[in-house]
C-alpha positions in Angstrom: 0.0 0.0 0.0 2.9 2.3 0.7 4.0 1.8 -2.9 0.6 2.9 -4.1 1.0 6.3 -2.3 4.5 6.8 -3.9 2.9 6.4 -7.3 0.7 9.6 -6.9 3.5 12.0 -8.0 4.3 9.7 -10.9 0.6 9.5 -11.9 0.3 13.3 -11.7 3.3 13.7 -14.0 1.8 11.2 -16.5 -1.5 13.0 -16.6 0.2 16.4 -17.1 2.4 15.0 -19.9 -0.2 12.9 -21.7 -3.3 15.0 -21.3 -2.5 18.7 -21.0 -5.5 21.0 -20.6 -7.8 18.2 -19.4 -10.0 20.5 -17.2 -13.6 20.8 -18.2 -14.1 23.4 -20.9 -16.0 26.1 -19.1 -15.7 29.8 -19.7 -14.7 32.1 -16.9 -17.7 34.2 -15.9 -17.7 37.5 -13.9 -20.2 37.0 -11.2 -21.9 40.3 -10.4 -25.2 39.1 -8.9 -24.9 36.6 -6.0 -22.7 37.4 -3.1 -19.8 35.3 -1.9 -21.9 33.3 0.5 -24.4 32.2 -2.2 -21.6 31.4 -4.6 -19.8 29.3 -1.8 -23.0 27.3 -1.2 -23.5 26.8 -4.9 -19.9 25.6 -5.2 -20.4 23.3 -2.3 -23.5 21.7 -3.9 -21.6 21.3 -7.2 -18.7 19.7 -5.2 -21.1 17.2 -3.7 -22.4 16.3 -7.1 -18.9 16.0 -8.6 -17.7 14.0 -5.5 -20.7 11.6 -5.9 -19.6 10.9 -9.5 -16.0 10.4 -8.5 -17.1 8.1 -5.6 -19.3 5.9 -7.7 -16.4 5.3 -10.1 -13.7 5.0 -7.4 -15.5 2.4 -5.3 -14.9 -0.4 -7.8 -11.3 0.6 -8.2 -10.8 0.5 -4.5 -12.5 -2.9 -4.1 -10.3 -4.3 -6.9 -7.1 -3.0 -5.1 -8.3 -4.2 -1.8 -9.0 -7.8 -2.9 -6.2 -8.2 -5.5 -3.6 -5.4 -4.7 -3.7 -4.5 -8.4 -3.4 -0.9 -9.3 -5.7 -0.8 -12.3 -4.7 2.0 -14.6 -7.3 0.9 -17.1 -10.3 1.6 -14.8 -10.8 5.0 -16.4 -11.6 3.3 -19.7 -14.4 1.3 -18.1 -15.9 4.7 -17.3 -15.5 5.8 -20.9 -17.0 2.5 -22.2 -20.1 3.1 -20.1 -20.6 6.6 -21.4 -19.9 5.7 -25.0 -22.1 2.6 -25.1 -25.0 4.6 -23.6 -24.4 7.3 -26.2 -24.5 5.0 -29.2 -27.6 3.2 -27.8 -29.3 6.6 -27.2 -28.4 8.3 -30.4 -27.9 5.6 -33.0 -30.4 3.0 -31.7 -32.9 5.5 -30.5 -33.3 4.1 -27.0 -34.3 6.4 -24.2 -31.3 7.3 -22.1 -32.5 5.4 -19.0 -32.8 2.2 -21.0 -29.4 2.9 -22.7 -27.8 3.5 -19.3 -29.1 0.2 -17.9 -27.7 -1.7 -20.9 -24.4 0.2 -20.6 -24.1 -0.8 -16.9 -24.6 -4.5 -17.9 -22.0 -4.2 -20.6 -19.6 -2.5 -18.2 -20.1 -5.3 -15.7 -19.5 -7.9 -18.5 -16.3 -6.2 -19.6 -15.1 -6.2 -16.0 -15.8 -10.0 -15.7 -14.2 -10.7 -19.1 -11.0 -8.9 -18.1 -10.8 -10.9 -14.9 -11.5 -14.2 -16.5 -9.5 -13.7 -19.7 -6.5 -11.6 -18.5 -6.0 -11.1 -14.8 -6.8 -14.6 -13.5 -4.4 -16.3 -16.0 -1.7 -13.8 -15.3 -2.1 -14.5 -11.5 -2.0 -18.2 -12.0 1.3 -17.8 -13.9 2.8 -15.9 -11.0 3.2 -12.6 -12.7 4.3 -9.9 -10.3 2.3 -6.9 -9.3 4.6 -4.4 -10.9 4.4 -6.3 -14.2 0.6 -6.4 -14.0 0.6 -2.7 -13.3 2.5 -2.1 -16.5 -0.1 -4.4 -18.3 -2.9 -2.1 -17.0 -1.2 0.9 -18.6 -0.9 -0.9 -21.9 -4.5 -2.1 -21.6 -5.6 1.5 -20.9 -3.8 2.8 -24.0 -5.3 0.0 -26.1 -8.9 0.5 -24.9 -8.7 4.2 -25.2 -7.5 4.2 -28.8 -10.1 1.5 -29.7 -12.7 3.9 -28.3 -11.2 6.7 -30.3 -11.5 4.7 -33.6 -15.2 4.1 -33.1 -16.2 7.3 -31.3 -13.9 9.9 -32.8 -12.5 13.0 -31.3 -15.6 15.2 -31.5 -17.3 15.8 -28.1 -20.9 14.6 -28.0 -23.9 14.8 -25.7 -26.9 12.6 -25.0 -30.3 13.3 -26.6 -32.3 13.7 -23.4 -31.7 15.9 -20.3 -29.3 18.2 -22.1 -30.8 21.6 -21.3 -32.9 22.0 -18.1 -34.1 24.9 -16.0 -32.5 24.9 -12.5 -34.7 24.4 -9.4 -34.1 27.2 -6.9 -33.3 25.9 -3.4 -32.9 29.2 -1.6 -29.5 30.7 -2.6 -28.5 27.7 -4.7 -29.9 26.0 -7.8 -29.7 22.6 -9.2 -31.3 21.0 -12.3 -33.6 18.0 -12.0 -30.9 16.0 -13.9 -28.1 16.9 -11.5 -30.4 16.3 -8.5 -31.3 12.8 -9.8 -27.6 12.0 -10.4 -26.8 12.9 -6.8 -29.7 10.9 -5.4 -29.0 7.8 -7.5 -25.2 8.0 -6.8 -25.8 8.3 -3.0 -28.3 5.5 -3.2 -25.9 3.2 -5.0 -23.1 4.0 -2.6 -25.4 3.2 0.3 -26.4 0.0 -1.5 -22.7 -1.0 -1.8 -22.1 -0.2 1.9 -25.1 -2.4 2.9 -23.9 -5.2 0.6 -20.5 -5.1 2.2 -22.0 -5.2 5.7 -25.1 -7.3 5.4 -24.5 -10.0 2.8 -22.3 -13.1 2.7 -20.5 -12.0 -0.5 -19.9 -8.6 1.2 -18.4 -10.3 4.3 -16.2 -12.4 1.9 -15.0 -9.3 0.1 -14.1 -7.7 3.4 -12.3 -10.8 4.6 -10.4 -11.1 1.4 -9.3 -7.5 1.6 -8.1 -8.0 5.2 -6.1 -11.2 4.7 -6.2 -13.2 1.5 -4.5 -16.3 3.0 -6.8 -16.5 6.0 -9.9 -16.0 3.8 -8.8 -18.8 1.6 -8.1 -21.0 4.5 -11.5 -20.3 5.9 -13.1 -21.8 2.9 -13.9 -18.6 0.9 -13.9 -19.1 -2.9 -11.3 -16.4 -3.6 -11.7 -16.6 -7.4 -15.4 -16.2 -7.2 -15.2 -13.2 -4.9 -12.6 -11.5 -7.1 -14.9 -12.1 -10.1 -17.8 -10.5 -8.3 -15.6 -7.5 -7.4 -14.5 -7.0 -11.0 -18.1 -7.4 -12.3 -19.4 -4.9 -9.7 -16.5 -2.5 -10.4 -17.2 -2.6 -14.1 -20.9 -1.8 -13.6 -20.3 1.0 -11.2 -17.7 2.5 -13.5 -20.1 2.4 -16.4 -22.9 4.2 -14.6 -20.4 6.7 -13.3 -19.4 7.3 -16.9 -23.0 7.9 -17.9 -23.4 10.4 -15.1 -20.1 12.2 -16.0 -21.2 12.4 -19.6 -24.5 13.9 -18.5 -22.9 16.6 -16.4 -20.0 17.4 -18.7 -19.5 16.1 -22.3 -18.8 12.7 -23.7 -15.2 12.4 -25.1 -13.0 9.5 -26.0 -10.6 10.1 -23.0 -13.1 11.2 -20.4 -12.4 8.3 -18.1 -8.6 9.0 -18.3 -9.3 12.6 -17.2 -11.2 11.4 -14.2 -8.8 8.6 -13.2 -6.3 10.7 -11.2 -9.2 12.1 -9.1 -10.3 8.5 -8.4 -6.8 7.6 -7.2 -6.8 10.8 -5.1 -10.1 9.9 -3.5 -9.0 6.4 -2.8 -5.7 7.4 -1.2 -7.2 10.3 0.7 -9.9 8.1 2.2 -7.6 5.2 3.0 -6.3 2.4 0.8 -8.2 -0.8 0.5 -11.5 0.4 2.1 -14.6 1.2 0.0 -15.9 3.6 2.7 -12.6 5.5 2.6 -12.9 5.8 -1.2 -16.4 7.2 -0.8 -15.4 9.8 1.8 -12.2 10.7 0.0 -14.0 11.2 -3.3 -16.5 13.6 -1.8 -13.6 15.6 -0.2 -11.8 15.7 -3.6 -14.9 16.8 -5.4 -15.8 19.5 -2.9 -12.3 20.9 -2.8 -12.1 21.0 -6.6 -15.3 23.0 -6.9 -14.7 25.3 -3.9 -11.3 26.2 -5.2 -12.9 27.9 -8.2 -14.2 30.6 -5.9 -10.7 32.0 -5.6 -8.6 30.5 -8.4 -9.1 29.7 -12.2 -11.2 26.7 -12.8 -8.3 25.1 -14.8 -6.5 24.6 -11.5 -9.3 22.9 -9.6 -7.8 19.4 -10.0 -4.4 20.7 -8.8 -6.0 22.1 -5.6 -7.7 18.8 -5.0 -4.3 17.0 -5.2 -2.8 19.6 -2.9 -5.5 18.8 -0.3 -4.5 15.1 -0.7 -0.9 15.9 0.0 -1.8 18.0 3.1 -4.0 15.3 4.6 -1.3 12.7 4.0 1.3 14.8 5.8 -1.0 14.9 8.8 -2.5 11.4 8.5 -0.4 9.2 6.2 -2.9 6.3 6.3 -5.7 8.5 5.0 -9.0 9.6 6.6 -10.4 6.1 7.3 -7.3 4.0 6.7 -5.4 2.2 9.5 -1.8 3.0 10.3 0.6 0.4 9.0 3.1 -1.3 11.3 6.6 -1.0 10.1 9.3 -3.5 11.2 
């Protein structure tokens, strides 16, 4: 886990080098109407929405790391697959976005299961080391991203429904029905994952495997089955997160890659290997990113979120909900 934290600066450099100017394209506006308090509340609400999207995509990535210790650099492409599949079903096939999103979730879950059965499980059986598998995830990420580029193209797109809506006024803040629905569904899914981990047998097995793989296997837990469930769940959550991200922003061929560093930040900030930590850390990252736009250019919002990550780790190296590691 300590090696995972050391990768954060490297990942940041990779993102800056490979994807310059990846912040959402939004024009700077001179706010003359609402006061600072109203703008702060609006930024807080936007941060909760952004954090919910990061959390719904980061939970699967955190569960995969917790059960397999694999740093999956290709997880962002699962997010893009969900958004792109829903787009083609919505625009080309003429399906309503709700139906298209449900099918995209199923396809995302299927892709996660196929990756586990066809790639990661065979590599594990052959004793491939974690560093080597991490390099494979980078190659898989590049492959999937450019396959998506071939079919989708470079032109940003948007869904047919829920594109332009009038905001609902909630006192000093406003939120569209679309964004409110995204927040409610995301929070509901996160609560559902938490209940699954606490109240079901498969959830108990996932937590046991995350704590001690050898002990879980000795206790009779089918490790391969649990890992398959985790990959399937992670793929489905990434896909629905991609649909939500495409609704609030735009659909692009590299949208998951742009969100990936914030997923890593949320997971590390909350505490490695814990799904609850990924949820809490993602909300913190989303809120900090949006609140920073009150004082600084919006192009720097991701940088301030990563600065918050560094400051928290200086005070609490194990993250918000992580447990301190014993050295020696």
